[in-house]
Structures are given as C-alpha cells and as structure tokens.
LUMVEX-500743 format. One record per atom (N, C-alpha, C, O, CB): residue number from 1; x, y, z; residue in three letters. Coordinates in pm, 1 decimal, always signed. Last residue first. Glycine has a CB too. Layout:
// LUMVEX-500743
<NUM <X Y Z> "ALA"> ...
//
This chain:
// LUMVEX-500743
<108 <-7947.7 +8373.9 +2.2> "ARG"> <108 <-8045.1 +8258.3 +24.3> "ARG"> <108 <-8150.8 +8294.2 +90.4> "ARG"> <108 <-8238.6 +8211.7 +116.0> "ARG"> <108 <-7994.1 +8149.2 +92.7> "ARG"> <107 <-7753.4 +8562.1 -1.2> "GLN"> <107 <-7859.6 +8577.3 -117.8> "GLN"> <107 <-7965.1 +8466.9 -87.6> "GLN"> <107 <-8069.2 +8469.7 -153.2> "GLN"> <107 <-7790.6 +8555.2 -278.1> "GLN"> <106 <-7559.5 +8509.3 +182.4> "HIS"> <106 <-7655.7 +8617.0 +218.3> "HIS"> <106 <-7776.1 +8621.4 +114.0> "HIS"> <106 <-7882.3 +8677.2 +141.7> "HIS"> <106 <-7578.8 +8759.4 +221.9> "HIS"> <105 <-7403.7 +8321.9 +53.2> "ASN"> <105 <-7483.0 +8280.5 +172.1> "ASN"> <105 <-7585.0 +8387.5 +213.7> "ASN"> <105 <-7686.8 +8355.1 +274.8> "ASN"> <105 <-7388.7 +8250.4 +291.4> "ASN"> <104 <-7282.5 +8481.1 -150.5> "ALA"> <104 <-7378.5 +8378.9 -179.4> "ALA"> <104 <-7464.2 +8324.6 -61.4> "ALA"> <104 <-7580.3 +8287.5 -78.2> "ALA"> <104 <-7307.5 +8269.9 -239.1> "ALA"> <103 <-7121.1 +8642.9 +18.8> "TYR"> <103 <-7221.0 +8702.2 -66.6> "TYR"> <103 <-7330.8 +8594.8 -104.2> "TYR"> <103 <-7451.0 +8617.8 -90.6> "TYR"> <103 <-7151.8 +8761.3 -195.2> "TYR"> <102 <-6952.5 +8448.0 +116.9> "LEU"> <102 <-7027.5 +8529.0 +211.7> "LEU"> <102 <-7147.9 +8589.6 +138.7> "LEU"> <102 <-7260.3 +8588.2 +188.8> "LEU"> <102 <-6937.0 +8640.5 +274.7> "LEU"> <101 <-6835.4 +8361.2 -124.2> "ALA"> <101 <-6908.7 +8260.3 -30.3> "ALA"> <101 <-7002.0 +8340.4 +57.3> "ALA"> <101 <-7119.1 +8305.0 +71.2> "ALA"> <101 <-6804.7 +8173.3 +64.8> "ALA"> <100 <-6702.3 +8589.6 -205.1> "GLU"> <100 <-6815.4 +8531.9 -289.4> "GLU"> <100 <-6900.0 +8442.5 -203.5> "GLU"> <100 <-7022.8 +8447.5 -209.1> "GLU"> <100 <-6761.2 +8449.2 -414.4> "GLU"> <99 <-6513.1 +8628.5 -2.2> "HIS"> <99 <-6608.6 +8727.6 -24.6> "HIS"> <99 <-6731.3 +8676.8 -112.3> "HIS"> <99 <-6845.3 +8718.6 -92.0> "HIS"> <99 <-6539.3 +8844.0 -88.9> "HIS"> <98 <-6359.0 +8394.7 -50.1> "LYS"> <98 <-6436.1 +8411.4 +81.0> "LYS"> <98 <-6548.4 +8515.2 +64.7> "LYS"> <98 <-6661.2 +8494.9 +109.7> "LYS"> <98 <-6338.3 +8457.8 +200.0> "LYS"> <97 <-6273.5 +8448.6 -305.1> "TRP"> <97 <-6358.6 +8330.7 -276.4> "TRP"> <97 <-6436.3 +8344.9 -148.6> "TRP"> <97 <-6555.0 +8314.2 -137.8> "TRP"> <97 <-6274.8 +8205.5 -268.9> "TRP"> <96 <-6106.6 +8675.6 -233.1> "GLY"> <96 <-6220.3 +8685.7 -331.5> "GLY"> <96 <-6313.3 +8571.0 -314.1> "GLY"> <96 <-6433.6 +8596.7 -308.4> "GLY"> <96 <-6169.8 +8688.6 -478.2> "GLY"> <95 <-5923.5 +8548.3 -65.2> "GLU"> <95 <-6012.9 +8649.7 -10.1> "GLU"> <95 <-6131.0 +8671.2 -97.2> "GLU"> <95 <-6243.4 +8684.1 -48.6> "GLU"> <95 <-5941.4 +8778.9 +9.6> "GLU"> <94 <-5798.2 +8375.0 -261.3> "PHE"> <94 <-5872.1 +8328.0 -146.2> "PHE"> <94 <-5965.3 +8418.7 -83.7> "PHE"> <94 <-6076.7 +8379.3 -49.3> "PHE"> <94 <-5785.7 +8287.9 -50.0> "PHE"> <93 <-5684.5 +8574.0 -436.2> "THR"> <93 <-5781.0 +8485.5 -488.2> "THR"> <93 <-5862.5 +8425.0 -368.0> "THR"> <93 <-5985.4 +8424.6 -374.2> "THR"> <93 <-5711.4 +8375.7 -574.8> "THR"> <92 <-5512.6 +8711.8 -261.7> "GLN"> <92 <-5609.5 +8781.3 -322.6> "GLN"> <92 <-5723.2 +8696.6 -370.2> "GLN"> <92 <-5840.1 +8731.0 -353.3> "GLN"> <92 <-5553.8 +8853.0 -425.3> "GLN"> <91 <-5341.9 +8482.8 -183.1> "GLU"> <91 <-5422.7 +8556.2 -87.7> "GLU"> <91 <-5542.4 +8632.3 -144.0> "GLU"> <91 <-5653.8 +8625.2 -92.1> "GLU"> <91 <-5337.6 +8649.8 -18.4> "GLU"> <90 <-5227.1 +8434.5 -443.8> "MET"> <90 <-5307.2 +8335.3 -368.5> "MET"> <90 <-5406.8 +8401.5 -260.1> "MET"> <90 <-5527.2 +8376.6 -253.5> "MET"> <90 <-5207.2 +8236.3 -296.0> "MET"> <89 <-5082.7 +8667.1 -483.3> "CYS"> <89 <-5194.3 +8628.1 -577.1> "CYS"> <89 <-5288.2 +8525.9 -513.1> "CYS"> <89 <-5410.3 +8531.7 -527.5> "CYS"> <89 <-5136.6 +8568.3 -710.2> "CYS"> <88 <-4903.9 +8650.5 -269.7> "SER"> <88 <-4996.4 +8770.1 -283.6> "SER"> <88 <-5111.4 +8732.2 -362.5> "SER"> <88 <-5225.8 +8756.4 -324.0> "SER"> <88 <-4928.7 +8891.8 -349.5> "SER"> <87 <-4767.1 +8419.5 -341.2> "VAL"> <87 <-4839.6 +8431.2 -211.4> "VAL"> <87 <-4938.2 +8540.7 -216.6> "VAL"> <87 <-5050.7 +8523.4 -169.8> "VAL"> <87 <-4744.2 +8455.4 -95.3> "VAL"> <86 <-4639.8 +8508.4 -580.3> "LYS"> <86 <-4725.5 +8388.8 -581.7> "LYS"> <86 <-4826.7 +8400.8 -453.4> "LYS"> <86 <-4948.8 +8392.4 -466.0> "LYS"> <86 <-4630.2 +8249.5 -575.4> "LYS"> <85 <-4481.2 +8711.5 -490.3> "LEU"> <85 <-4580.1 +8741.7 -586.0> "LEU"> <85 <-4691.5 +8616.9 -581.7> "LEU"> <85 <-4813.0 +8636.7 -580.2> "LEU"> <85 <-4507.3 +8761.7 -734.3> "LEU"> <84 <-4305.0 +8562.3 -311.8> "LEU"> <84 <-4387.2 +8669.6 -260.1> "LEU"> <84 <-4508.7 +8706.4 -356.1> "LEU"> <84 <-4620.6 +8728.8 -309.8> "LEU"> <84 <-4297.1 +8793.1 -237.2> "LEU"> <83 <-4186.8 +8392.8 -507.3> "ILE"> <83 <-4259.3 +8338.5 -408.0> "ILE"> <83 <-4358.4 +8443.4 -341.2> "ILE"> <83 <-4476.0 +8414.6 -318.9> "ILE"> <83 <-4165.1 +8280.1 -312.2> "ILE"> <82 <-4054.5 +8597.4 -672.9> "GLU"> <82 <-4149.2 +8507.8 -729.9> "GLU"> <82 <-4236.4 +8447.5 -621.4> "GLU"> <82 <-4358.0 +8449.6 -640.1> "GLU"> <82 <-4079.3 +8400.5 -808.7> "GLU"> <81 <-3872.8 +8698.4 -475.9> "LYS"> <81 <-3972.1 +8780.6 -529.2> "LYS"> <81 <-4089.1 +8696.7 -593.5> "LYS"> <81 <-4206.4 +8724.5 -569.0> "LYS"> <81 <-3908.4 +8873.5 -629.3> "LYS"> <80 <-3717.6 +8466.2 -425.5> "ALA"> <80 <-3790.1 +8527.6 -316.4> "ALA"> <80 <-3895.9 +8614.8 -365.8> "ALA"> <80 <-4005.1 +8613.2 -309.0> "ALA"> <80 <-3701.0 +8603.4 -228.6> "ALA"> <79 <-3594.1 +8438.2 -674.3> "ARG"> <79 <-3682.3 +8330.7 -629.6> "ARG"> <79 <-3781.1 +8386.8 -519.0> "ARG"> <79 <-3901.4 +8360.8 -518.6> "ARG"> <79 <-3595.1 +8208.2 -573.3> "ARG"> <78 <-3436.3 +8676.9 -674.6> "SER"> <78 <-3548.3 +8647.6 -784.5> "SER"> <78 <-3644.2 +8548.1 -738.4> "SER"> <78 <-3764.7 +8564.6 -757.5> "SER"> <78 <-3488.4 +8593.3 -920.5> "SER"> <77 <-3259.9 +8617.5 -465.6> "ARG"> <77 <-3361.5 +8733.8 -461.9> "ARG"> <77 <-3475.8 +8722.4 -562.6> "ARG"> <77 <-3591.7 +8754.3 -536.1> "ARG"> <77 <-3289.4 +8868.2 -489.4> "ARG"> <76 <-3140.0 +8399.1 -579.4> "ASP"> <76 <-3219.0 +8389.1 -456.1> "ASP"> <76 <-3310.2 +8497.6 -445.9> "ASP"> <76 <-3428.9 +8477.9 -419.9> "ASP"> <76 <-3136.0 +8385.5 -336.4> "ASP"> <75 <-3006.8 +8536.9 -794.6> "LYS"> <75 <-3097.7 +8412.6 -813.3> "LYS"> <75 <-3193.4 +8403.3 -690.6> "LYS"> <75 <-3315.4 +8400.5 -706.4> "LYS"> <75 <-3007.6 +8271.6 -825.9> "LYS"> <74 <-2840.5 +8711.9 -660.1> "ALA"> <74 <-2945.7 +8771.0 -751.8> "ALA"> <74 <-3051.0 +8654.3 -777.9> "ALA"> <74 <-3171.3 +8680.2 -781.3> "ALA"> <74 <-2877.2 +8827.3 -897.6> "ALA"> <73 <-2670.0 +8540.3 -518.9> "LEU"> <73 <-2768.4 +8629.8 -440.4> "LEU"> <73 <-2881.0 +8674.2 -538.6> "LEU"> <73 <-2999.1 +8673.7 -504.0> "LEU"> <73 <-2692.0 +8764.5 -375.9> "LEU"> <72 <-2535.2 +8432.6 -740.3> "TYR"> <72 <-2604.4 +8350.5 -648.0> "TYR"> <72 <-2713.6 +8433.6 -570.4> "TYR"> <72 <-2830.4 +8395.6 -562.1> "TYR"> <72 <-2503.0 +8286.3 -551.8> "TYR"> <71 <-2404.9 +8667.5 -842.3> "GLU"> <71 <-2509.5 +8584.2 -925.2> "GLU"> <71 <-2595.8 +8495.2 -836.8> "GLU"> <71 <-2716.6 +8484.7 -857.7> "GLU"> <71 <-2436.4 +8489.6 -1032.4> "GLU"> <70 <-2238.1 +8726.0 -629.6> "ARG"> <70 <-2342.6 +8816.8 -667.1> "ARG"> <70 <-2450.6 +8757.3 -751.6> "ARG"> <70 <-2569.0 +8788.4 -738.3> "ARG"> <70 <-2285.7 +8928.4 -736.2> "ARG"> <69 <-2088.1 +8496.2 -640.8> "TYR"> <69 <-2151.2 +8514.6 -511.6> "TYR"> <69 <-2266.1 +8617.2 -546.2> "TYR"> <69 <-2378.5 +8599.4 -499.1> "TYR"> <69 <-2043.9 +8568.9 -394.2> "TYR"> <68 <-1955.7 +8521.4 -881.7> "GLU"> <68 <-2047.4 +8402.3 -865.3> "GLU"> <68 <-2127.2 +8427.3 -739.4> "GLU"> <68 <-2238.7 +8375.5 -735.0> "GLU"> <68 <-1966.7 +8261.4 -855.2> "GLU"> <67 <-1799.0 +8745.4 -830.5> "LYS"> <67 <-1900.4 +8749.1 -949.3> "LYS"> <67 <-2005.8 +8629.6 -915.5> "LYS"> <67 <-2127.2 +8648.1 -923.7> "LYS"> <67 <-1819.0 +8722.8 -1107.9> "LYS"> <66 <-1638.3 +8658.0 -621.7> "GLU"> <66 <-1729.1 +8773.8 -604.2> "GLU"> <66 <-1840.5 +8776.5 -705.7> "GLU"> <66 <-1956.5 +8804.4 -675.6> "GLU"> <66 <-1651.7 +8903.2 -613.0> "GLU"> <65 <-1495.3 +8451.9 -745.0> "ASP"> <65 <-1581.1 +8423.1 -633.2> "ASP"> <65 <-1674.5 +8531.8 -611.1> "ASP"> <65 <-1790.5 +8502.7 -581.9> "ASP"> <65 <-1504.8 +8397.7 -511.6> "ASP"> <64 <-1359.1 +8600.5 -948.9> "VAL"> <64 <-1454.1 +8489.5 -987.0> "VAL"> <64 <-1541.2 +8468.7 -868.0> "VAL"> <64 <-1662.6 +8467.6 -887.9> "VAL"> <64 <-1379.3 +8352.4 -1028.1> "VAL"> <63 <-1201.3 +8784.6 -796.8> "PRO"> <63 <-1307.7 +8827.4 -887.4> "PRO"> <63 <-1407.1 +8720.9 -928.2> "PRO"> <63 <-1526.5 +8748.3 -940.6> "PRO"> <63 <-1248.0 +8882.0 -1007.7> "PRO"> <62 <-1151.4 +8786.5 -453.0> "ASP"> <62 <-1129.1 +8710.4 -566.9> "ASP"> <62 <-1244.1 +8743.5 -678.9> "ASP"> <62 <-1363.4 +8729.9 -652.0> "ASP"> <62 <-1126.0 +8558.4 -524.2> "ASP"> <61 <-1257.2 +8956.1 -254.2> "GLY"> <61 <-1145.9 +9001.9 -327.9> "GLY"> <61 <-1105.7 +8914.9 -448.6> "GLY"> <61 <-1034.4 +8962.2 -537.1> "GLY"> <61 <-1034.8 +9013.9 -237.4> "GLY"> <60 <-1359.2 +8691.4 -38.9> "PRO"> <60 <-1368.2 +8833.2 -76.8> "PRO"> <60 <-1240.9 +8873.5 -155.1> "PRO"> <60 <-1131.0 +8828.4 -123.2> "PRO"> <60 <-1386.2 +8924.1 +51.4> "PRO"> <59 <-1443.8 +8375.5 -165.7> "ILE"> <59 <-1339.5 +8447.1 -98.9> "ILE"> <59 <-1346.9 +8597.4 -139.0> "ILE"> <59 <-1341.7 +8628.9 -257.9> "ILE"> <59 <-1201.1 +8385.1 -133.6> "ILE"> <58 <-1720.4 +8173.9 -80.7> "PRO"> <58 <-1655.7 +8259.4 -170.6> "PRO"> <58 <-1554.7 +8343.2 -100.6> "PRO"> <58 <-1575.9 +8380.4 +14.8> "PRO"> <58 <-1752.4 +8342.0 -240.8> "PRO"> <57 <-1725.2 +7829.1 -28.2> "ARG"> <57 <-1727.3 +7956.1 +44.8> "ARG"> <57 <-1649.8 +8057.6 -36.2> "ARG"> <57 <-1530.8 +8038.7 -61.5> "ARG"> <57 <-1667.4 +7941.3 +188.6> "ARG"> <56 <-1895.8 +7607.3 -258.0> "TYR"> <56 <-1782.5 +7655.2 -181.4> "TYR"> <56 <-1815.9 +7783.1 -113.7> "TYR"> <56 <-1921.9 +7841.1 -137.2> "TYR"> <56 <-1661.7 +7672.8 -268.3> "TYR"> <55 <-1994.5 +7378.0 -493.5> "ILE"> <55 <-2025.5 +7431.5 -375.4> "ILE"> <55 <-1891.5 +7483.0 -299.4> "ILE"> <55 <-1794.6 +7409.0 -283.2> "ILE"> <55 <-2103.9 +7328.1 -298.4> "ILE"> <54 <-1936.6 +7432.5 -854.4> "GLY"> <54 <-1982.3 +7361.5 -734.8> "GLY"> <54 <-2009.4 +7431.1 -609.1> "GLY"> <54 <-2048.8 +7547.5 -617.6> "GLY"> <54 <-1893.0 +7268.9 -705.0> "GLY"> <53 <-1864.7 +7583.9 -1073.5> "ASP"> <53 <-1811.3 +7445.2 -1058.8> "ASP"> <53 <-1854.7 +7372.4 -938.3> "ASP"> <53 <-1813.8 +7258.0 -918.7> "ASP"> <53 <-1666.4 +7446.9 -1057.8> "ASP"> <52 <-2139.9 +7783.2 -1050.9> "GLY"> <52 <-2027.4 +7749.3 -1130.2> "GLY"> <52 <-1986.3 +7611.0 -1119.5> "GLY"> <52 <-2064.5 +7522.0 -1153.0> "GLY"> <52 <-1919.6 +7830.9 -1098.5> "GLY"> <51 <-2269.5 +7739.6 -721.8> "VAL"> <51 <-2270.5 +7794.7 -857.4> "VAL"> <51 <-2145.6 +7752.9 -922.6> "VAL"> <51 <-2056.1 +7695.2 -861.1> "VAL"> <51 <-2284.6 +7947.5 -859.4> "VAL"> <50 <-2354.9 +7769.2 -420.5> "ASN"> <50 <-2356.6 +7649.4 -518.5> "ASN"> <50 <-2382.6 +7717.5 -653.7> "ASN"> <50 <-2495.4 +7747.4 -692.8> "ASN"> <50 <-2476.9 +7531.1 -482.2> "ASN"> <49 <-2198.3 +7902.6 -116.6> "ILE"> <49 <-2275.7 +7920.4 -240.4> "ILE"> <49 <-2261.5 +7787.1 -325.8> "ILE"> <49 <-2170.2 +7707.3 -304.6> "ILE"> <49 <-2222.3 +8051.4 -323.2> "ILE"> <48 <-2206.6 +8002.4 +209.6> "ILE"> <48 <-2170.1 +7889.3 +127.6> "ILE"> <48 <-2259.2 +7910.4 +4.3> "ILE"> <48 <-2379.5 +7933.2 +17.1> "ILE"> <48 <-2192.6 +7744.9 +201.9> "ILE"> <47 <-2133.1 +8138.6 +481.0> "CYS"> <47 <-2160.0 +8188.8 +347.1> "CYS"> <47 <-2106.0 +8091.1 +256.9> "CYS"> <47 <-1987.0 +8086.8 +225.7> "CYS"> <47 <-2101.7 +8326.4 +320.2> "CYS"> <46 <-2265.0 +8154.5 +819.0> "ASP"> <46 <-2176.1 +8094.8 +723.5> "ASP"> <46 <-2206.5 +8176.2 +589.9> "ASP"> <46 <-2290.6 +8266.1 +587.5> "ASP"> <46 <-2200.9 +7930.7 +709.8> "ASP"> <45 <-2457.5 +8231.8 +1013.7> "GLY"> <45 <-2328.5 +8311.0 +1004.8> "GLY"> <45 <-2222.9 +8250.8 +907.3> "GLY"> <45 <-2106.2 +8289.9 +911.4> "GLY"> <45 <-2264.2 +8320.9 +1146.5> "GLY"> <44 <-2691.9 +8088.8 +992.5> "ASN"> <44 <-2616.6 +8097.2 +1121.4> "ASN"> <44 <-2477.2 +8143.5 +1110.0> "ASN"> <44 <-2388.7 +8102.0 +1184.8> "ASN"> <44 <-2613.8 +7967.3 +1187.3> "ASN"> <43 <-2781.5 +8047.9 +751.6> "LYS"> <43 <-2873.1 +8134.8 +841.9> "LYS"> <43 <-2805.9 +8148.9 +976.6> "LYS"> <43 <-2859.1 +8215.0 +1065.8> "LYS"> <43 <-3022.2 +8069.3 +862.0> "LYS"> <42 <-2593.2 +7886.9 +649.7> "ASN"> <42 <-2605.1 +8022.3 +598.4> "ASN"> <42 <-2687.2 +8111.8 +680.3> "ASN"> <42 <-2669.5 +8233.6 +682.0> "ASN"> <42 <-2658.9 +8020.6 +466.5> "ASN"> <41 <-2648.9 +7654.3 +786.2> "ALA"> <41 <-2520.6 +7717.3 +810.6> "ALA"> <41 <-2534.9 +7863.9 +764.5> "ALA"> <41 <-2492.0 +7954.8 +835.6> "ALA"> <41 <-2402.2 +7641.4 +734.6> "ALA"> <40 <-2902.0 +7584.2 +679.2> "LYS"> <40 <-2887.8 +7613.6 +812.7> "LYS"> <40 <-2755.5 +7690.0 +849.8> "LYS"> <40 <-2756.0 +7778.7 +935.2> "LYS"> <40 <-2898.3 +7489.1 +884.8> "LYS"> <39 <-2821.1 +7546.6 +411.6> "GLU"> <39 <-2926.6 +7640.7 +439.6> "GLU"> <39 <-2917.8 +7682.7 +582.2> "GLU"> <39 <-2924.6 +7802.2 +611.0> "GLU"> <39 <-3062.6 +7582.4 +409.1> "GLU"> <38 <-2645.5 +7330.0 +439.9> "ILE"> <38 <-2596.0 +7452.2 +394.3> "ILE"> <38 <-2698.1 +7563.9 +420.5> "ILE"> <38 <-2653.9 +7674.5 +451.5> "ILE"> <38 <-2560.9 +7441.7 +249.3> "ILE"> <37 <-2830.6 +7137.7 +529.6> "MET"> <37 <-2715.1 +7169.1 +620.1> "MET"> <37 <-2653.5 +7315.6 +570.9> "MET"> <37 <-2619.0 +7401.8 +651.7> "MET"> <37 <-2596.5 +7042.0 +610.9> "MET"> <36 <-2983.0 +7116.7 +307.1> "ALA"> <36 <-3046.2 +7151.9 +422.2> "ALA"> <36 <-2951.3 +7202.4 +526.9> "ALA"> <36 <-2981.7 +7294.5 +602.8> "ALA"> <36 <-3121.0 +7042.2 +469.0> "ALA"> <35 <-2803.6 +7014.4 +122.6> "ARG"> <35 <-2862.5 +7142.5 +95.5> "ARG"> <35 <-2931.6 +7193.3 +223.9> "ARG"> <35 <-2934.5 +7315.0 +242.2> "ARG"> <35 <-2962.5 +7132.8 -23.5> "ARG"> <34 <-2757.1 +6763.8 +245.6> "LEU"> <34 <-2650.7 +6862.7 +232.4> "LEU"> <34 <-2709.3 +6996.8 +215.2> "LEU"> <34 <-2670.0 +7089.4 +286.2> "LEU"> <34 <-2559.0 +6831.2 +117.4> "LEU"> <33 <-3010.8 +6637.9 +207.3> "CYS"> <33 <-2958.3 +6657.6 +348.0> "CYS"> <33 <-2845.5 +6768.6 +341.3> "CYS"> <33 <-2843.4 +6857.1 +426.8> "CYS"> <33 <-2897.8 +6514.2 +410.4> "CYS"> <32 <-3019.8 +6631.8 -81.9> "ARG"> <32 <-3122.5 +6707.9 +2.4> "ARG"> <32 <-3071.3 +6741.8 +147.4> "ARG"> <32 <-3086.3 +6852.9 +198.3> "ARG"> <32 <-3256.2 +6620.8 +14.9> "ARG"> <31 <-2808.7 +6469.7 -130.1> "ASP"> <31 <-2804.3 +6608.2 -173.9> "ASP"> <31 <-2901.4 +6697.2 -95.8> "ASP"> <31 <-2874.4 +6809.6 -53.5> "ASP"> <31 <-2835.1 +6616.0 -321.7> "ASP"> <30 <-2889.2 +6232.2 -22.1> "THR"> <30 <-2768.1 +6288.0 +39.7> "THR"> <30 <-2770.8 +6434.7 +8.8> "THR"> <30 <-2742.9 +6518.4 +94.6> "THR"> <30 <-2634.9 +6219.6 -12.9> "THR"> <29 <-3102.2 +6186.7 -188.7> "ASN"> <29 <-3130.4 +6196.8 -37.5> "ASN"> <29 <-3011.0 +6267.9 +21.8> "ASN"> <29 <-3027.4 +6355.1 +107.2> "ASN"> <29 <-3151.8 +6049.1 +35.0> "ASN"> <28 <-2975.4 +6167.5 -445.6> "SER"> <28 <-3070.8 +6277.6 -415.1> "SER"> <28 <-3097.3 +6299.3 -267.7> "SER"> <28 <-3113.4 +6412.9 -223.0> "SER"> <28 <-3201.3 +6251.3 -482.4> "SER"> <27 <-2644.3 +6126.6 -523.5> "ASP"> <27 <-2755.2 +6067.8 -455.2> "ASP"> <27 <-2850.1 +6174.5 -411.6> "ASP"> <27 <-2807.3 +6267.8 -343.6> "ASP"> <27 <-2709.6 +5986.4 -338.6> "ASP"> <26 <-2436.8 +6285.5 -602.8> "TRP"> <26 <-2524.3 +6227.8 -711.8> "TRP"> <26 <-2653.6 +6172.5 -654.2> "TRP"> <26 <-2757.4 +6169.8 -720.4> "TRP"> <26 <-2449.6 +6113.5 -789.5> "TRP"> <25 <-2362.2 +6592.4 -440.1> "PRO"> <25 <-2375.2 +6448.0 -437.3> "PRO"> <25 <-2463.6 +6401.7 -545.0> "PRO"> <25 <-2559.6 +6470.9 -578.9> "PRO"> <25 <-2426.2 +6400.6 -306.6> "PRO"> <24 <-2187.9 +6857.4 -616.7> "ARG"> <24 <-2299.0 +6813.1 -536.6> "ARG"> <24 <-2306.2 +6659.1 -543.1> "ARG"> <24 <-2261.0 +6600.6 -641.5> "ARG"> <24 <-2431.7 +6878.8 -585.3> "ARG"> <23 <-1835.6 +6903.1 -592.6> "LYS"> <23 <-1950.7 +6878.8 -670.2> "LYS"> <23 <-2061.9 +6826.3 -571.8> "LYS"> <23 <-2036.4 +6765.0 -468.1> "LYS"> <23 <-1918.3 +6777.2 -787.1> "LYS"> <22 <-1662.9 +7179.7 -431.5> "ILE"> <22 <-1696.4 +7037.4 -448.7> "ILE"> <22 <-1825.7 +7018.9 -529.0> "ILE"> <22 <-1912.1 +7106.5 -532.7> "ILE"> <22 <-1710.4 +6969.1 -311.4> "ILE"> <21 <-1396.9 +7411.0 -511.7> "ALA"> <21 <-1536.5 +7373.8 -494.2> "ALA"> <21 <-1555.1 +7225.1 -502.6> "ALA"> <21 <-1479.5 +7153.1 -567.8> "ALA"> <21 <-1622.7 +7441.8 -596.6> "ALA"> <20 <-1152.6 +7534.7 -526.4> "HIS"> <20 <-1165.1 +7421.5 -435.3> "HIS"> <20 <-1324.9 +7376.0 -415.4> "HIS"> <20 <-1364.8 +7314.9 -316.2> "HIS"> <20 <-1096.8 +7465.2 -292.4> "HIS"> <19 <-1182.6 +7751.1 -673.1> "ARG"> <19 <-1085.0 +7651.0 -723.5> "ARG"> <19 <-1088.9 +7527.6 -638.4> "ARG"> <19 <-1032.9 +7424.7 -676.2> "ARG"> <19 <-941.4 +7708.1 -725.6> "ARG"> <18 <-1353.6 +7925.5 -538.3> "HIS"> <18 <-1404.6 +7841.6 -657.0> "HIS"> <18 <-1306.1 +7730.7 -694.3> "HIS"> <18 <-1347.8 +7625.8 -743.2> "HIS"> <18 <-1428.3 +7933.1 -785.5> "HIS"> <17 <-1316.0 +7927.9 -174.0> "GLY"> <17 <-1274.9 +7953.4 -318.8> "GLY"> <17 <-1334.0 +7864.5 -421.6> "GLY"> <17 <-1361.3 +7746.6 -398.9> "GLY"> <17 <-1129.2 +7941.5 -333.0> "GLY"> <16 <-1282.1 +7699.3 +85.1> "ASP"> <16 <-1286.6 +7837.8 +38.0> "ASP"> <16 <-1245.9 +7848.9 -105.7> "ASP"> <16 <-1151.0 +7784.8 -150.9> "ASP"> <16 <-1198.3 +7925.3 +122.0> "ASP"> <15 <-1490.1 +7395.5 +102.7> "SER"> <15 <-1370.9 +7478.0 +132.8> "SER"> <15 <-1391.2 +7628.5 +82.3> "SER"> <15 <-1500.5 +7670.9 +44.8> "SER"> <15 <-1241.5 +7411.9 +63.1> "SER"> <14 <-1643.2 +7119.6 +218.8> "ILE"> <14 <-1665.0 +7246.3 +164.2> "ILE"> <14 <-1550.1 +7341.8 +216.0> "ILE"> <14 <-1521.4 +7362.9 +333.9> "ILE"> <14 <-1808.2 +7296.5 +202.2> "ILE"> <13 <-1614.5 +6883.7 +375.1> "ARG"> <13 <-1516.0 +6908.4 +266.4> "ARG"> <13 <-1536.6 +7045.7 +197.9> "ARG"> <13 <-1448.4 +7084.8 +121.5> "ARG"> <13 <-1526.1 +6795.9 +159.9> "ARG"> <12 <-1823.1 +6879.3 +544.7> "ASN"> <12 <-1699.0 +6902.0 +602.5> "ASN"> <12 <-1590.1 +6925.4 +497.7> "ASN"> <12 <-1484.8 +6981.0 +529.1> "ASN"> <12 <-1665.6 +6789.9 +689.5> "ASN"> <11 <-2031.7 +6811.2 +363.5> "PHE"> <11 <-2034.6 +6941.4 +427.1> "PHE"> <11 <-1895.7 +6976.2 +492.6> "PHE"> <11 <-1857.7 +7093.3 +494.0> "PHE"> <11 <-2148.0 +6943.9 +533.8> "PHE"> <10 <-1964.1 +6549.6 +301.5> "TYR"> <10 <-1964.1 +6648.3 +193.6> "TYR"> <10 <-1951.2 +6781.4 +260.9> "TYR"> <10 <-1866.5 +6861.0 +220.3> "TYR"> <10 <-2093.5 +6640.5 +103.5> "TYR"> <9 <-2022.6 +6435.1 +559.8> "GLU"> <9 <-1892.2 +6418.2 +493.8> "GLU"> <9 <-1866.5 +6530.2 +395.1> "GLU"> <9 <-1763.8 +6597.8 +400.9> "GLU"> <9 <-1884.7 +6282.8 +422.1> "GLU"> <8 <-2288.8 +6504.1 +578.4> "GLU"> <8 <-2192.8 +6559.5 +675.9> "GLU"> <8 <-2051.1 +6549.2 +627.3> "GLU"> <8 <-1969.1 +6638.6 +648.3> "GLU"> <8 <-2205.1 +6488.9 +809.2> "GLU"> <7 <-2394.6 +6336.5 +389.4> "ALA"> <7 <-2408.3 +6477.8 +363.2> "ALA"> <7 <-2305.9 +6544.2 +455.0> "ALA"> <7 <-2239.2 +6637.1 +409.5> "ALA"> <7 <-2557.1 +6530.6 +388.3> "ALA"> <6 <-2347.2 +6080.4 +506.3> "LYS"> <6 <-2277.6 +6110.3 +381.3> "LYS"> <6 <-2284.6 +6265.6 +356.4> "LYS"> <6 <-2187.0 +6320.9 +305.8> "LYS"> <6 <-2343.1 +6028.0 +259.6> "LYS"> <5 <-2522.7 +6105.1 +723.8> "ALA"> <5 <-2377.2 +6095.1 +747.6> "ALA"> <5 <-2293.4 +6129.8 +624.9> "ALA"> <5 <-2189.2 +6195.0 +632.5> "ALA"> <5 <-2342.2 +5954.9 +793.1> "ALA"> <4 <-2762.6 +6131.1 +590.5> "LYS"> <4 <-2717.6 +6233.0 +671.7> "LYS"> <4 <-2560.8 +6229.7 +689.6> "LYS"> <4 <-2487.1 +6327.1 +674.2> "LYS"> <4 <-2789.1 +6223.2 +802.1> "LYS"> <3 <-2777.4 +5878.1 +475.0> "SER"> <3 <-2778.0 +5998.9 +384.3> "SER"> <3 <-2728.7 +6112.5 +458.6> "SER"> <3 <-2655.3 +6192.5 +400.6> "SER"> <3 <-2917.3 +6031.8 +327.8> "SER"> <2 <-2570.5 +5638.1 +643.5> "THR"> <2 <-2702.6 +5712.7 +619.0> "THR"> <2 <-2670.4 +5831.9 +521.6> "THR"> <2 <-2556.8 +5872.0 +496.4> "THR"> <2 <-2769.5 +5770.2 +763.5> "THR"> <1 <-2392.1 +5346.7 +545.7> "MET"> <1 <-2386.7 +5480.0 +593.1> "MET"> <1 <-2516.7 +5559.2 +552.2> "MET"> <1 <-2564.1 +5546.5 +439.3> "MET"> <1 <-2259.6 +5547.5 +538.7> "MET"> 
//
C-alpha cells in the first residue's frame, strides 16, 4: 500500500473531539502525506487540529477541545509571525547587498 493510501486511511478515521483523537502515523512518508491532506482540508472548510493526544476535529463547547484549539491557533500564529520576520530580514539583507553591488559597480 502506498503512503498516500495509508494517509487516506488515517484521514478517514479523523473524528470529532479529543476523546476520539487518532495518533500520527509512525511512518514519516505517511505522516507527511496526512499532514498535507489536513492542510488542504483546513484551507477548504474543515477544522482539524493536532494537539494533546492526537489529531481530531474540535467540538465547540467542549472545554478541552476549545482550549487545545486556541493553543493550536496560537502556535500557528507564532510560526506565521516568525516566518514573516525572517522574510522581512532576508529582504532587507538582499536589498542591502543589491545596493552595495550597485555602489561598487559605480566606483570602478
């Protein structure tokens, strides 16, 4: 069975609530495929999180699910901020290099 097929089996087992969370696959290729499927689903109207005891769809009104959902979003927001900071620093550095190269070319 392919990694994609295994990942689809895992994906189809994702249920509602932390009490029914599934563990991530031990196989890294299957895990990568599953995470890609979850990412795509979350961009298309689903809400699947991977926290606490595993992967599940949080249930509104369940205190544990809501807490873990907020923690998941906070971690993703933090990652997004770090990526934006990195990109901003890289852009500044690259523009500085470009400016230095232009300056050096004019000095010849």
